[in-house]
GUROVEX-344684 format. One record per residue: y, x, z of N, C-alpha, C in turn; residue number from 1; residue in one letter. Coordinates in Angstrom, 1 decimal, padded with zeros to 4 digits. Layout:
REC       ny       nx       nz      cay      cax      caz       cy       cx       cz     i   aa
REC        Y        X        Z        Y        X        Z        Y        X        Z   NUM    A
...
This chain:
REC       ny       nx       nz      cay      cax      caz       cy       cx       cz     i   aa
REC    215.4    185.2    241.1    214.6    184.1    241.8    213.7    184.6    242.9     1    M
REC    213.2    185.9    242.7    212.3    186.4    243.7    213.0    186.5    245.1     2    L
REC    214.3    186.9    245.1    215.0    187.0    246.4    215.2    185.6    247.0     3    Q
REC    215.6    184.7    246.2    215.8    183.3    246.6    214.5    182.7    247.2     4    R
REC    213.4    183.0    246.5    212.0    182.6    246.9    211.7    183.1    248.3     5    F
REC    211.9    184.4    248.5    211.7    185.0    249.8    212.6    184.5    250.9     6    L
REC    213.8    184.3    250.6    214.8    183.7    251.5    214.5    182.3    251.9     7    E
REC    214.0    181.5    250.9    213.6    180.1    251.2    212.5    180.1    252.1     8    N
REC    211.5    180.9    251.9    210.3    180.9    252.8    210.7    181.3    254.2     9    I
REC    211.6    182.2    254.4    212.1    182.7    255.7    212.9    181.6    256.4    10    K
REC    213.9    181.1    255.7    214.8    180.1    256.2    214.1    178.8    256.6    11    I
REC    213.2    178.4    255.7    212.4    177.1    256.0    211.2    177.3    256.9    12    K
REC    210.9    178.6    257.2    209.8    178.9    258.1    208.5    178.3    257.5    13    K
REC    208.3    178.6    256.2    207.1    178.0    255.6    205.8    178.6    256.1    14    L
REC    205.8    180.0    256.1    204.6    180.7    256.6    205.0    182.1    257.0    15    F
REC    204.1    182.8    257.7    204.4    184.2    258.1    203.7    185.1    257.1    16    E
REC    204.3    186.3    256.8    203.8    187.2    255.8    202.3    187.5    255.9    17    P
REC    201.7    187.5    257.1    200.3    187.9    257.2    199.4    186.7    257.1    18    K
REC    199.9    185.5    256.9    199.1    184.3    256.8    198.5    184.2    255.4    19    Q
REC    197.4    183.5    255.2    196.7    183.4    253.9    197.1    182.0    253.3    20    K
REC    197.5    182.1    252.0    197.9    180.9    251.3    197.0    180.7    250.1    21    V
REC    196.6    179.4    249.9    195.8    179.0    248.8    196.7    178.4    247.7    22    L
REC    196.8    179.1    246.6    197.7    178.6    245.5    197.0    177.6    244.6    23    L
REC    197.6    176.4    244.4    197.1    175.5    243.4    197.6    175.9    242.0    24    A
REC    196.8    176.4    241.2    197.2    176.9    239.9    196.6    176.2    238.8    25    V
REC    197.4    175.4    238.0    196.9    174.6    236.9    196.9    175.5    235.6    26    S
REC    197.7    176.5    235.6    197.9    177.3    234.4    199.2    176.9    233.7    27    G
REC    199.9    175.8    234.2    201.2    175.4    233.6    202.3    176.4    234.1    28    G
REC    203.5    176.2    233.5    204.6    177.1    233.8    205.0    177.1    235.3    29    I
REC    205.0    176.0    236.0    205.4    176.0    237.4    204.5    176.8    238.2    30    D
REC    203.2    176.6    238.1    202.2    177.2    239.0    202.1    178.7    238.6    31    S
REC    202.3    179.1    237.3    202.2    180.5    236.9    203.4    181.2    237.4    32    M
REC    204.6    180.6    237.5    205.8    181.2    238.1    205.5    181.4    239.6    33    V
REC    204.9    180.4    240.3    204.6    180.5    241.7    203.6    181.7    241.9    34    M
REC    202.6    181.8    241.1    201.6    182.9    241.2    202.3    184.2    241.0    35    L
REC    203.2    184.4    240.1    204.0    185.6    239.8    204.8    186.0    241.1    36    Y
REC    205.4    185.0    241.7    206.3    185.3    242.9    205.4    185.7    244.1    37    L
REC    204.3    185.1    244.3    203.4    185.5    245.4    202.9    186.9    245.2    38    F
REC    202.5    187.2    243.9    202.0    188.5    243.6    203.1    189.6    243.8    39    E
REC    204.3    189.4    243.4    205.3    190.3    243.5    205.8    190.5    245.0    40    K
REC    205.5    189.4    245.8    205.9    189.5    247.2    204.9    190.2    248.1    41    S
REC    203.7    190.4    247.5    202.6    191.1    248.3    202.0    190.2    249.3    42    G
REC    202.0    188.9    249.2    201.4    188.0    250.1    199.9    187.9    249.9    43    F
REC    199.2    187.5    251.0    197.7    187.3    250.9    197.4    185.9    250.4    44    D
REC    196.9    185.8    249.2    196.7    184.5    248.6    195.3    184.5    247.8    45    Y
REC    194.9    183.2    247.6    193.8    183.0    246.7    194.2    181.9    245.7    46    G
REC    193.4    181.7    244.7    193.7    180.7    243.6    192.7    179.6    243.6    47    I
REC    193.2    178.3    243.5    192.3    177.2    243.3    192.7    176.4    242.1    48    V
REC    191.7    176.0    241.3    192.0    175.3    240.0    191.0    174.1    239.9    49    H
REC    191.6    173.0    239.5    190.8    171.8    239.2    190.8    171.4    237.7    50    C
REC    189.6    171.2    237.2    189.5    170.7    235.8    189.2    169.2    235.9    51    N
REC    190.2    168.4    235.5    190.0    166.9    235.7    189.3    166.3    234.4    52    F
REC    189.0    167.2    233.4    188.3    166.7    232.2    188.9    165.5    231.6    53    Q
REC    190.2    165.5    231.5    191.0    164.4    230.9    191.5    164.8    229.5    54    L
REC    191.5    166.0    229.1    192.1    166.5    227.8    191.1    167.2    227.0    55    R
REC    189.8    167.0    227.2    188.8    167.6    226.4    188.8    169.2    226.4    56    G
REC    188.8    169.8    225.2    188.8    171.2    225.1    190.1    171.8    225.7    57    N
REC    191.2    171.1    225.7    192.4    171.6    226.3    192.3    171.9    227.7    58    E
REC    191.6    171.0    228.5    191.3    171.2    229.9    190.5    172.4    230.1    59    S
REC    189.5    172.6    229.3    188.6    173.8    229.4    189.3    175.1    229.1    60    D
REC    190.2    175.0    228.2    191.0    176.2    227.9    192.0    176.6    229.0    61    R
REC    192.5    175.6    229.7    193.3    175.8    230.8    192.5    176.5    231.9    62    D
REC    191.3    176.0    232.1    190.4    176.6    233.1    190.1    178.1    232.8    63    E
REC    189.8    178.4    231.5    189.5    179.7    231.1    190.8    180.6    231.3    64    E
REC    191.9    180.1    231.0    193.2    180.8    231.1    193.4    181.3    232.6    65    F
REC    193.2    180.3    233.5    193.3    180.6    234.9    192.3    181.6    235.4    66    V
REC    191.1    181.6    234.9    190.0    182.5    235.2    190.4    183.9    234.7    67    K
REC    191.1    184.0    233.6    191.6    185.3    233.1    192.7    185.8    234.1    68    T
REC    193.5    185.0    234.6    194.5    185.4    235.6    193.9    185.9    236.8    69    Q
REC    192.8    185.3    237.3    192.1    185.7    238.5    191.6    187.2    238.3    70    V
REC    191.1    187.5    237.1    190.6    188.8    236.8    191.7    189.8    236.8    71    L
REC    192.9    189.4    236.3    194.1    190.3    236.2    194.6    190.6    237.6    72    I
REC    194.6    189.6    238.5    195.2    189.8    239.8    194.1    190.2    240.9    73    H
REC    192.9    190.0    240.6    191.8    190.4    241.5    191.9    189.7    242.9    74    G
REC    192.0    188.4    242.9    192.1    187.7    244.1    191.0    186.7    244.2    75    V
REC    190.7    186.2    245.4    189.6    185.1    245.5    190.0    183.9    244.7    76    P
REC    189.0    183.2    244.2    189.3    182.0    243.4    188.2    181.0    243.6    77    S
REC    188.6    179.7    243.3    187.8    178.6    243.5    188.0    177.6    242.4    78    Y
REC    187.0    177.2    241.7    187.1    176.3    240.6    186.2    175.1    240.7    79    F
REC    186.6    173.9    240.3    185.8    172.8    240.3    186.1    171.9    239.1    80    T
REC    185.2    170.9    238.8    185.4    169.9    237.7    185.2    168.5    238.3    81    R
REC    186.0    167.6    237.8    185.9    166.2    238.3    185.7    165.3    237.1    82    F
REC    185.0    164.2    237.3    185.0    163.1    236.3    186.1    162.1    236.8    83    D
REC    187.3    162.4    236.5    188.4    161.7    237.0    188.5    160.2    236.6    84    T
REC    188.1    160.0    235.4    188.1    158.6    234.9    187.1    157.7    235.6    85    E
REC    186.0    158.3    235.9    184.9    157.5    236.6    185.4    157.2    238.0    86    E
REC    186.0    158.2    238.7    186.5    158.1    240.0    187.6    157.0    240.1    87    Y
REC    188.5    157.0    239.1    189.5    156.0    239.0    189.0    154.6    238.9    88    A
REC    188.0    154.4    238.0    187.4    153.1    237.8    186.7    152.6    239.1    89    Q
REC    185.9    153.5    239.7    185.1    153.1    240.9    186.0    152.7    242.0    90    L
REC    187.2    153.3    242.1    188.1    153.1    243.2    189.3    152.1    242.9    91    N
REC    189.3    151.7    241.6    190.3    150.7    241.2    191.7    151.3    241.3    92    G
REC    191.9    152.5    240.9    193.2    153.2    241.0    193.6    153.8    239.7    93    I
REC    194.8    154.2    239.5    195.2    154.9    238.3    194.7    156.3    238.1    94    S
REC    194.7    156.8    236.9    194.2    158.1    236.7    195.0    159.1    237.5    95    I
REC    196.4    158.9    237.5    197.2    159.8    238.3    196.9    159.8    239.7    96    E
REC    196.6    158.7    240.3    196.3    158.6    241.8    194.9    159.2    242.0    97    M
REC    194.0    159.0    241.1    192.6    159.6    241.2    192.7    161.1    241.2    98    A
REC    193.5    161.6    240.2    193.6    163.1    240.1    194.2    163.7    241.4    99    A
REC    195.2    163.0    242.0    195.8    163.4    243.2    194.9    163.4    244.4   100    R
REC    194.1    162.3    244.5    193.1    162.2    245.6    192.1    163.3    245.5   101    D
REC    191.6    163.5    244.3    190.5    164.5    244.1    191.0    165.9    244.3   102    L
REC    192.2    166.3    243.8    192.6    167.7    244.0    193.0    168.0    245.4   103    R
REC    193.7    167.1    246.1    194.0    167.4    247.5    192.8    167.4    248.4   104    Y
REC    191.8    166.6    248.1    190.6    166.6    248.9    189.9    167.9    248.7   105    G
REC    189.8    168.4    247.5    189.2    169.7    247.2    190.0    170.9    247.8   106    Y
REC    191.3    170.8    247.7    192.1    171.9    248.2    191.9    172.0    249.7   107    F
REC    191.9    170.9    250.4    191.7    171.0    251.9    190.3    171.5    252.2   108    E
REC    189.3    171.1    251.5    187.9    171.6    251.7    187.8    173.1    251.6   109    K
REC    188.4    173.6    250.5    188.4    175.1    250.3    189.3    175.8    251.4   110    I
REC    190.4    175.2    251.8    191.2    175.8    252.8    190.5    176.0    254.1   111    R
REC    189.8    174.9    254.5    189.0    175.0    255.8    187.8    175.9    255.7   112    V
REC    187.1    175.8    254.6    185.8    176.6    254.5    186.1    178.1    254.3   113    E
REC    187.3    178.5    253.7    187.6    179.9    253.5    188.7    180.4    254.3   114    H
REC    189.1    179.6    255.3    190.0    180.1    256.4    191.4    180.4    255.8   115    H
REC    192.0    179.6    255.0    193.4    179.7    254.5    194.2    179.0    255.5   116    Y
REC    195.4    179.5    255.7    196.4    178.9    256.6    197.1    177.7    256.0   117    D
REC    197.4    177.8    254.7    198.1    176.8    254.0    197.7    176.7    252.5   118    F
REC    198.1    175.6    251.9    197.9    175.3    250.5    199.3    175.2    249.9   119    I
REC    199.6    175.9    248.8    200.9    175.9    248.1    200.8    175.3    246.8   120    A
REC    201.7    174.3    246.5    201.8    173.7    245.2    203.1    174.0    244.6   121    T
REC    203.2    173.9    243.3    204.4    174.4    242.6    205.4    173.3    242.3   122    A
REC    205.6    172.4    243.1    206.6    171.4    242.9    208.0    172.0    243.0   123    H
REC    208.9    171.5    242.1    210.3    172.0    242.1    211.3    170.9    242.3   124    H
REC    212.6    171.2    242.3    213.6    170.2    242.7    213.6    169.0    241.7   125    S
REC    213.2    169.1    240.5    213.2    168.0    239.6    212.0    167.0    240.0   126    D
REC    210.9    167.6    240.5    209.8    166.8    241.0    210.3    165.9    242.2   127    D
REC    211.2    166.5    243.0    211.7    165.8    244.1    212.4    164.5    243.7   128    L
REC    213.2    164.6    242.6    213.9    163.4    242.1    213.0    162.4    241.6   129    I
REC    212.0    162.9    240.8    211.0    162.0    240.1    210.2    161.2    241.2   130    E
REC    209.8    161.9    242.2    209.0    161.3    243.3    209.8    160.3    244.0   131    T
REC    211.1    160.5    244.2    212.0    159.6    244.9    212.0    158.2    244.1   132    F
REC    212.2    158.3    242.8    212.3    157.1    242.0    210.9    156.4    241.9   133    F
REC    209.9    157.2    241.8    208.5    156.6    241.8    208.2    155.8    243.1   134    L
REC    208.6    156.4    244.2    208.4    155.8    245.5    209.3    154.5    245.6   135    N
REC    210.5    154.6    245.1    211.4    153.4    245.1    210.7    152.3    244.3   136    L
REC    210.1    152.6    243.2    209.5    151.5    242.4    208.2    150.9    243.0   137    S
REC    207.6    151.7    244.0    206.4    151.3    244.6    206.6    150.6    246.0   138    R
REC    207.9    150.3    246.3    208.2    149.6    247.5    207.8    150.3    248.8   139    K
REC    208.0    151.6    248.8    207.7    152.4    250.0    208.8    152.2    251.0   140    T
REC    208.5    152.5    252.2    209.5    152.4    253.3    210.5    153.4    253.2   141    G
REC    211.4    153.5    254.2    212.5    154.5    254.3    211.9    155.9    254.2   142    I
REC    210.9    156.1    255.0    210.3    157.5    255.0    209.8    157.9    253.6   143    K
REC    209.2    157.0    252.9    208.7    157.3    251.6    209.8    157.7    250.6   144    G
REC    211.0    157.1    250.8    212.1    157.4    249.9    212.7    158.8    250.1   145    L
REC    212.3    159.4    251.2    212.7    160.8    251.4    212.1    161.8    250.4   146    A
REC    211.0    161.3    249.7    210.4    162.2    248.7    209.5    163.3    249.3   147    G
REC    209.3    164.3    248.6    208.5    165.4    249.0    209.2    166.4    249.8   148    I
REC    208.6    167.1    250.7    209.2    168.1    251.6    208.7    169.5    251.3   149    K
REC    209.5    170.5    251.8    209.1    171.9    251.6    207.7    172.2    252.4   150    D
REC    207.5    171.5    253.4    206.3    171.7    254.2    205.8    170.4    254.8   151    K
REC    204.6    170.0    254.5    204.0    168.8    255.1    202.6    169.1    255.6   152    S
REC    202.5    169.3    256.9    201.2    169.7    257.5    200.8    171.1    256.9   153    G
REC    199.7    171.1    256.2    199.2    172.3    255.7    199.6    172.5    254.2   154    K
REC    200.4    171.7    253.7    200.9    171.7    252.3    202.3    172.4    252.2   155    I
REC    202.4    173.4    251.4    203.7    174.1    251.2    204.2    173.8    249.8   156    L
REC    205.5    173.7    249.6    206.1    173.6    248.3    207.2    174.6    248.2   157    R
REC    206.9    175.9    248.0    207.8    176.9    248.1    208.8    177.0    246.9   158    P
REC    208.7    176.2    245.9    209.6    176.2    244.7    210.6    175.1    244.7   159    L
REC    210.7    174.3    245.8    211.6    173.2    245.8    213.0    173.6    245.7   160    L
REC    213.3    174.8    245.9    214.7    175.3    245.8    215.1    175.5    244.3   161    F
REC    214.2    175.5    243.4    214.5    175.8    242.0    214.3    174.5    241.1   162    A
REC    215.1    174.5    240.1    215.0    173.4    239.1    214.0    173.7    238.0   163    S
REC    213.6    172.7    237.2    212.8    173.0    236.1    213.4    174.0    235.1   164    R
REC    214.7    173.8    234.9    215.4    174.7    234.0    215.4    176.1    234.5   165    E
REC    215.6    176.3    235.8    215.6    177.7    236.3    214.2    178.3    236.2   166    E
REC    213.2    177.5    236.4    211.8    178.1    236.3    211.5    178.5    234.9   167    I
REC    211.9    177.6    233.9    211.7    178.0    232.5    212.4    179.2    232.1   168    E
REC    213.6    179.4    232.6    214.4    180.6    232.3    213.8    181.8    232.9   169    K
REC    213.3    181.7    234.1    212.7    182.8    234.8    211.4    183.3    234.1   170    F
REC    210.6    182.3    233.7    209.4    182.6    233.0    209.6    183.3    231.7   171    A
REC    210.7    182.9    231.0    211.0    183.5    229.7    211.5    184.9    229.9   172    S
REC    212.3    185.1    230.9    212.9    186.5    231.2    211.9    187.5    231.7   173    E
REC    210.8    187.0    232.3    209.8    187.9    232.9    208.5    187.8    232.1   174    N
REC    208.5    187.2    230.9    207.3    187.2    230.0    206.1    186.6    230.7   175    Y
REC    206.3    185.6    231.5    205.1    185.0    232.2    204.4    184.0    231.3   176    I
REC    203.1    184.3    231.1    202.3    183.5    230.3    201.9    182.2    231.0   177    E
REC    201.7    181.1    230.2    201.4    179.8    230.8    200.8    178.9    229.7   178    F
REC    200.2    177.9    230.2    199.6    176.9    229.3    200.5    175.6    229.2   179    R
REC    200.6    175.1    228.0    201.3    173.8    227.8    200.4    172.7    227.9   180    E
REC    200.7    171.7    228.7    200.0    170.5    228.9    200.5    169.4    227.9   181    D
REC    199.7    169.1    226.9    200.1    168.2    225.8    200.5    166.8    226.4   182    S
REC    199.9    166.4    227.5    200.2    165.1    228.0    201.6    165.0    228.7   183    T
REC    202.2    166.1    228.9    203.5    166.1    229.6    204.6    165.3    228.8   184    N
REC    204.3    165.1    227.5    205.3    164.4    226.7    204.8    162.9    226.4   185    N
REC    203.7    162.5    227.0    203.2    161.2    226.8    203.8    160.2    227.8   186    E
REC    204.6    159.3    227.3    205.3    158.4    228.2    204.4    157.3    228.8   187    V
REC    203.1    157.3    228.4    202.1    156.4    229.0    202.0    156.6    230.5   188    F
REC    202.2    157.8    231.0    202.1    158.1    232.4    203.5    157.8    233.0   189    Y
REC    203.5    157.2    234.2    204.7    156.7    234.9    205.7    157.9    235.1   190    Q
REC    205.2    159.0    235.6    206.2    160.1    235.8    206.8    160.6    234.5   191    R
REC    206.0    160.7    233.5    206.6    161.2    232.2    207.6    160.2    231.6   192    N
REC    207.3    158.9    231.8    208.2    157.8    231.3    209.6    158.0    232.0   193    F
REC    209.5    158.2    233.3    210.7    158.4    234.1    211.4    159.6    233.7   194    L
REC    210.7    160.7    233.5    211.3    162.0    233.2    212.0    162.0    231.8   195    R
REC    211.3    161.4    230.8    211.8    161.4    229.5    212.7    160.3    229.0   196    H
REC    212.5    159.1    229.7    213.3    157.9    229.3    214.4    157.5    230.2   197    R
REC    214.0    157.5    231.5    215.0    156.9    232.5    216.0    157.9    233.1   198    I
REC    215.5    159.1    233.6    216.4    160.0    234.2    217.5    160.6    233.3   199    L
REC    217.2    160.8    232.0    218.2    161.3    231.1    219.4    160.3    231.0   200    P
REC    219.1    159.0    231.1    220.2    158.0    231.1    221.2    158.2    232.3   201    L
REC    220.6    158.5    233.5    221.5    158.7    234.6    222.3    160.0    234.4   202    F
REC    221.7    161.0    233.8    222.5    162.2    233.5    223.6    162.0    232.5   203    S
REC    223.4    161.1    231.6    224.5    160.8    230.7    225.6    160.1    231.4   204    K
REC    225.3    159.2    232.3    226.3    158.5    233.1    227.1    159.5    234.0   205    L
REC    226.4    160.5    234.5    227.0    161.5    235.4    226.2    162.8    235.3   206    N
REC    226.8    163.8    234.6    226.1    165.1    234.4    225.7    165.8    235.7   207    P
REC    226.4    165.4    236.8    226.0    166.0    238.1    225.0    165.2    238.8   208    A
REC    224.4    164.2    238.2    223.5    163.3    238.8    222.3    164.0    239.5   209    F
REC    221.6    164.9    238.8    220.5    165.6    239.4    220.9    166.4    240.7   210    K
REC    222.0    167.2    240.5    222.4    168.0    241.6    222.8    167.1    242.8   211    K
REC    223.5    166.1    242.6    223.9    165.2    243.7    222.8    164.5    244.4   212    N
REC    221.8    164.1    243.7    220.7    163.4    244.3    219.8    164.4    245.1   213    I
REC    219.7    165.6    244.5    218.9    166.7    245.2    219.5    167.0    246.5   214    Q
REC    220.8    167.1    246.6    221.5    167.4    247.8    221.3    166.3    248.8   215    V
REC    221.4    165.0    248.4    221.2    163.9    249.3    219.8    163.8    249.8   216    S
REC    218.8    164.1    249.0    217.4    164.0    249.4    217.1    165.1    250.4   217    L
REC    217.6    166.3    250.1    217.4    167.4    251.0    218.0    167.2    252.4   218    K
REC    219.1    166.5    252.4    219.8    166.1    253.7    218.9    165.1    254.4   219    R
REC    218.4    164.2    253.7    217.5    163.2    254.2    216.2    163.8    254.9   220    K
REC    215.7    164.8    254.2    214.5    165.4    254.6    214.7    166.3    255.9   221    N
REC    215.9    166.7    256.1    216.2    167.5    257.3    216.3    166.7    258.6   222    K
REC    216.5    165.4    258.4    216.6    164.5    259.6    215.3    164.2    260.2   223    K
């Protein structure tokens, strides 16, 4: 995966080796694999972590885990905490949207203040599919249906070439530590409901469903 990671960055022209990248690290498997790949590649990076205070002690343990990783890697780090529920109520939006607004606002603040060239998130190809269907349900325009891209302004998504299954296998083979988010299995959240209840039905109809839609979406994003 390391070679594919480097080739993807070069082919997609995501960033130059000497540029500084701020990694959004939650402590979950995707962001920990991204951190591992950046470290092995020798890139100049820092770590940013948001504690949304939505899972009590579990959120705090995630934060402590990421702080331990910072000590191991010896890189610049930036941590913050949000009252996500209050923000959602004040703005009349969902918890998911509130967390998104808060984290990207903080990421950009840190990027500018500390002179990073880009922000990297650990979205993978399964996220691409999920985002497409979520956008479809929200009546987005044609542009919205294209889903997420490898590079959008100052936001990089260097793992879009890999699937969730590939990331899990790589983490296991390389003994990469990570934190499990207990809410990932709660179908109360729209993305989780889609992931656990809806998309498996499409895969039953056609085992090649994920691969086919990923190819279609990537073609759409190239236009």
